[in-house]
C-alpha positions in Angstrom: -43.3 -10.6 42.7 -43.6 -9.0 46.1 -46.5 -9.7 48.4 -48.6 -11.0 45.6 -46.5 -14.2 45.5 -47.7 -15.3 49.0 -51.2 -15.9 47.5 -50.0 -18.3 44.8 -50.7 -22.0 45.4 -47.1 -23.1 45.9 -46.4 -20.5 48.5 -49.7 -21.2 50.2 -48.7 -24.8 50.4 -45.4 -23.9 51.8 -47.2 -21.9 54.5 -49.4 -24.8 55.2 -46.4 -27.0 55.7 -44.8 -24.4 57.9 -41.2 -25.6 57.3 -40.1 -22.8 55.0 -40.7 -19.8 57.3 -37.0 -19.4 58.0 -36.2 -19.3 54.2 -39.2 -17.2 53.1 -40.4 -15.1 56.0 -43.2 -13.5 53.9 -45.6 -16.5 54.0 -49.2 -16.6 55.1 -50.0 -18.1 58.5 -50.8 -21.9 58.4 -54.6 -21.3 58.5 -54.3 -18.7 55.7 -52.4 -21.2 53.5 -55.1 -23.7 54.1 -57.9 -21.2 53.2 -56.1 -20.1 50.0 -55.6 -23.7 48.9 -59.2 -24.5 49.6 -60.3 -21.5 47.5 -58.1 -22.6 44.6 -59.4 -26.1 44.8 -63.0 -24.9 44.9 -62.4 -22.6 41.9 -60.8 -25.3 39.8 -63.5 -27.8 40.7 -66.2 -25.4 39.8 -64.6 -24.5 36.5 -64.2 -28.2 35.6 -67.8 -29.0 36.6 -69.1 -26.1 34.5 -66.9 -27.0 31.6 -67.9 -30.7 31.6 -71.6 -30.2 32.3 -72.3 -28.0 29.3 -74.5 -30.0 27.0 -73.4 -30.1 23.4 -75.3 -31.2 20.4 -73.5 -34.2 18.9 -75.6 -34.4 15.8 
């Protein structure tokens, strides 16, 4: 997966924890992991809000 894998949520969480740097040296810095996870959370929350706020005609 290469350097693209470091931007996935699991690896960003590992970078935020900071304990796996010896096993996987290609992680983001801690602050970068936090930013990536915050962006993922915002994107999913926005998608869920848009999905549930769409008014549908029941009749």
